[in-house]
N, C-alpha and C positions, 0 to 999 in steps of 0.2 A: 432631379434629386428632390426628395420630399423635404418638407420643413424640419421634420424630426432628424433626418439625416444631416441636414445643414446645421442644425443646432448642435449635434454631437461633434461634427467636424470643428466647429467654432470652439467648443469647449476643449477638445483635444489639443487644438492649436494653441490655446491659452495656458494649458497646463504645463508647468515647468517641471520636466522630469530630470532629477539630478542624476549625474553619471553614476554608474554602478560603483560601490566601494572597491577599493583596491583589494585584489584577492591574490592567492598564490600565483607565481609567475607561470605555472603550467596550465592554468585555466584560460581557455581561449573561447571567445564568442564570435561567431560568424553569422551574419544575416544571409539567408538563403531565399531564393525566389520560389514561389509556389509551383512554378513550372518544373522545378527540380525535385519535387516530391513525387516518388514513385506511386502511380495509381491514385493520385489525389483526386481527379475528377470523378472516379468511380465510387468514392465513399458515400455513405449516407450522412450527409452533413446535417440534416435535420435531427437525426438521432444524437449526434454530438452536441448540437446546440441545446437540445432539451436537457441534456445532462449538465452542461455548462450553467444554464439557468438555475439548476438546483442549488448550486453552492456559490455562484458569483456574488450574491448579496453580502456574503461574509468577507469578501476581499476588500483590501484597504487601498487607498490611493484614488485621487479624483478620476484618473483615466480609466481604471478598472471600473469604478462606480458608474461612470458615464456609459461605458460599453455594456455593462450589465443592464442598465436601465433600457438601452436600445434593444438588447437581446430579448427582453421581456415584452417587447411590442410585437414580436413575431416577424422579424425581417426575413428575406430570402436567405436561407442558411449559408450557402456556399459564398454568396456575394458579401455577406456580413463578415465572414472570416477573412476573405481576400482583401476587402476594402479597409478594414480597421486594424489588421494584424500583420506581422511579418514573422516568418519562422526563423528561430535563432538556434543554431547548432552550438551547444556548449560542450567542450571537450577538455580532458585533462591528461591526454596522452595515453590513456588506458583503452582497453577494448570495451565495447558496449556488451552488456549482458541483460537479457530479458528472462524472467522466470514468472511463474504463475502462483496465485494464491486462491483460496476458496474459503467458504464458510462451512466448517465441518459440523456434523451432527453426531452427538455422542449419546449413549444410553446412560441414564443416571436416575437418581432418586433424591428426594428432599431429606431423607433420613438414611443413615448407613445401615448396612447389613452384610451378610456374608458375601453377597455379590458386588454390592456398591460400597467400595472401601477407600476410594481415592478421592480426596476433597478437592473441590474448586474454591480457591480462597479469595475473599476480599482483601484489600490492601490494609495492613496494620498501620497505625498512626506513625509508629517509629520509622517504618520504611518510607512513608510519605515525606517525613522530615529530614531524611538522610539523603545525601547525594549517592553514596554507595552503601548498601545495607548488606545483609548476610548473603552468602552464596546459596545456590540451589541445594547443594548438599546440606549446608547448615540449616536451611529452612525445613528441610524434610526429615532431618535426623535428630535435631536438637531438642524437639518438643516445644519450641518457641511459639508455635501456632496453636497448640493444644489447649482446649478448654476456654477459648475466648469467643466463641460464637462467630467466627470469621468465615465459616463454611457456607457457601451459596447452595451447593449441592455435592453429592458424591457420585462418581462415575465408576464404570466397571472395568476400565482399561487404562493403565498408567501411560502406555505408550500413545494412545489417542489423546490423552490429556497433555502430554508433552508437545504434540503437534498442534493441539488447540492453542497452546501458549505461543507457538511460532506464528500461527495465523493471526491470533489476536482477538478473535471473536468467534462465536459459534452458537449452535443450538444444542439444548440437552432434552432428549425425549424421555419423559417420565414413564413409569409402568402403566399408568392409566391413559396414555396416549397424548396427555398435555405436553406442550413444548415451551420451554423457557429459553429466553436469549440472554447470552452473556457477552459483554464487551470489555475491551481493554480499559483498565483502571490505573495502571502504572507498573513499574518494574522495580527490581532491586538495585538497578544502576550498574549492574556488571555487563561487560561487553558480551555480545552474542558469539558463541563458538559453534561452528557447524559439526554436528556428529557425523554427517556424511563425509566431510572433508577428512575427519579423523579415521573413519573406516578405510578411506582410500590411503591415507598416510600409513596405516598399519598393513597395507597390502592385501586387505580382505576383498576389496572390490576395485575395479578400474573406475575412473571418474565417470565414464558414460553409463555405468551400471547402477550408481548410487542414487536411485530414485527414492522418493518417500516411501513407497510400498515396499521396496526391497529393504530399506533400513528397518521399517517396522517389523517385517518378517524375521530379520536377523535378531533383533532385540527379543522377540518372543521365543525364538528357538534357543536362545542363550540367555536365560533370565538373570543369572548372576552377573555375567559379563555385560549384559544389556543394561542392567541397572547402573553399573559403573559407567557405561558409555553415556548414558543420559546425564550423569553428573559431570561429564566432560564440559557441558555447556553450563556455566555458572549463572547465566541470566535466568531470572524467574519472573514470570508475568502474573500479575494479580487481575481480578476481574470485578465487574459490577453487573448487577442484573439490569436488563433492559426490557421493560414491559411496554414501552410506548411505540415500538415499531411493529406494524402489522406483519403477519407472516409472508404476505406476498411481496413485501419490500426487501431490499438487500440489507445487510448489517451495516451499522454505522461506521464511517471512516474516521479519519483524523479530524475532519471538519464537522464532526457530529451530525452528519447527514447520511442518509442511506446511499450506499455505493451501488453501481449498476454493472452487471455482468457484461464483459466485453467492451465496456466503455469507460471504466474507472481503472486508473493506474496508480500505484503507490510509487513515490519518488523520494529523493532526498531533498528536503525543503531547504537546505543550505544552497542549493543550486536552482531548484525549480519552485516557483511560487505555488502554494496550495491554491487550487481553484483554476489554474491556468489550463488552457487547451494544450495538448501535446500530440504531435504527430508520431505515430509508431511505425517503423519500418522493421519488422521482425523477420529474420531469415529462418532457415531450418526447413524441416519436412512439411510444416504447415505454416507458410508465410502469413503474416498479417500486416496489411497497410491500412491504417485506420486512425482517424482523429478520436482521441480519448481525453479525459479530463484528470488532471492530477488532484485526486481527492483524498489520498491516503498516504501514509508513511509506513515504515517498518524498520525495526532495529538492524536488520541485515541489508537494508537498502541505502548504500553509501556511494556517492559519486554522481557526476552530472549525466552519465550514460548508463545508469543502473535503474531498472524499473521492474515492478512486479504487477502483472496484469490480473485483475480480478476476473475469475472464471465462473462464479456462481456458487450454489449450495449443494452439499450432498456428495455422495460417493463418486458419481460420474465426474463431477467437476473436480473432485480431489484427484482422481486418477489422471485427468488432463493436466492439472497443475503440477503433479509430480513428475510428469515427462517433459515439461517445458523448461528448457534451458538452452537458449539460442542467442546468437549474436544479431547485429543489425545496427540501427541508429535511431535516436530519438531527438526531435526538434521541438522546442517550446515556442508556441505562438504568443508573441508579446505585442501589446500595443505599439503602434509604429514608432513613436518618439522614444518610448522606453527601449525598444529593440535597438535602434541606432545609438542610443546612449550607452548601451552595453558593449559596443564593438571594441574588441582588443586593439585593432588597427583602425582609427577613425577615418583613415583615408581610403579604406577598401571599398 
């Protein structure tokens, strides 16, 4: 064992990790051995470690900071995770659900015209100060946003704009070929309501048919009913322009760092610490067994076994994300003492 490893082990042994706060009685925590993770040895642990290093400096807690410092020295990746972490399965009695998200690219302009008519808005001050502000319908029909200089750009498709709000970030390609990036700035505080679920409830589609592309096509074929369908979701997302992220990097996640396609997952931070490594076992037609990092969140991502996998930028990534809706399980890799302090049954 090197001196650096010995120092880290000593630090972790001295860190007093308080037991996890009391949660709802249906939340359970179980420590799992690495040998129980399907296909764990076959993963690219170095790729996961590189992503972990991107955001671990922003994590709080002496144990996380010590492990981050060690990760930055370039340890053997698989040994690093197996030596200093334990996988924790957090469940609430519900089924796991994996979906996908991506960074969309829209066509837009910095000034409105006959084609580019749908504004991408900055967040107004009164929305920022309110816990819950106006609904989507009220924002778009009351004139409250008009004449205030809140527009970042105008785009040519209200349906793509709606899905940009669901994704939370994206690119806007201007007529001269320039690309600007926008990221999440806040919301109106209303709960997200799925228009796909609403189409299924109305009997228009079966649940397995309601992909993002199918929904977009239905709204475009039925413009009046489609507009009303979009209003079914009262949640509204505001954006900010992001010029500091180079094009080759992913969009900014909830930790204000670029996310990585295939290695970043959005989680519910009420159950999974942002920045933590998470082991994904996604079932379905294209199984995924991979170590990712919880670097993002989403308004529709709720629960300890709910996760959204970042799949990249553009149309191809969007099609993949629209089709991804699979069961499986997710385990959070926690520092050893922290993992055992979380146990629902301390004698297991």
